[in-house]
N, C-alpha and C positions, 0 to 999 in steps of 0.2 A: 417494567420487565427488567431494566437495568437501574441497579441501586444509584451508581454514579452515570448521570445524564446528560449533566451542565457541564459540558469541557472544554476548555479553554484550547484549542486543537491547534492551532500556531504555538500557543508557549508548552505545550507537549511536544511538539516538535523539536524546538528550541532548546528543551534540556534532554531531550534525546540526542541532540547534535553535542551535547557536553559530557555523555557518558563516556567514561574511559572503557568500559567492556563492549560487545554486541549486544544488541536487543532485538526483539522481533516484536511488532505491532500489526494486529490487523484491522482491517478498515471495509466500509463498503467501497465498490470500485466506483469512483467519483473522478472527474476531471479536477475539482477543486482540491481533493486528496491527492490527488496524484502531482497535480502542480507545487503543492506544500513538500513533497517528497523531494521533487524534482531540486527545488530551491536551495532545501537541505543538504543534499547532496547524497540521498539514499538510495537503495534499491529497490525494486518493486517484481513481484511475480502476482501472477494470478492463481488460485486455486478453486479446483470445481466444489460445490457445496451444495445442501439441499438446505432450503430455509423450512422453518415448523409449518409449514404448509406443503412441505414436499416439492417445492418447484425448485429446476435446478439454476443456479446461481454460482455469480465467480466472487471472492473473497480478496481482497488486497491485501498482500502479507509485504511489509514494509522493513526494513534492516538495514544497516549496514555493509553487511555482508551476507550475501544470500546465494553463495557458491554451491554451499553443499545441496540446496534444491535441485541444482542440475541432473539430479540422476532419476528425480520421478517426471515419467513422460507427461503427465497431466499435468505439470505446473509449467507456466509461457511468460515472458514479460508482457505489460500491457502494452497494447498499442498507442504509441503516442500520438495526439492531436493537436496540431497546431496552428492557431489562429491565421498565421499569414502564408496563404497556399503556394504563394512561389519561395517557401522555405526550400533549401536542394533533400 
């Protein structure tokens, strides 16, 4: 399905952190990806989409500045999940 499927995702996030301009990448909505994005100081939004089987799902959009997406009502920030339930 994809020509480039064997990606070092942590390295990709490291390279994006060094870019001078803004960027936009999309990923599956997974806790592992959200953790990497937070670790590198990136913003995240979820956008609704349909997959090839017409199932509705959400795709994670990651960038340095996603404020321009605020005007789209279907876009929202992903829920944060933290391992420590006593966190404020």
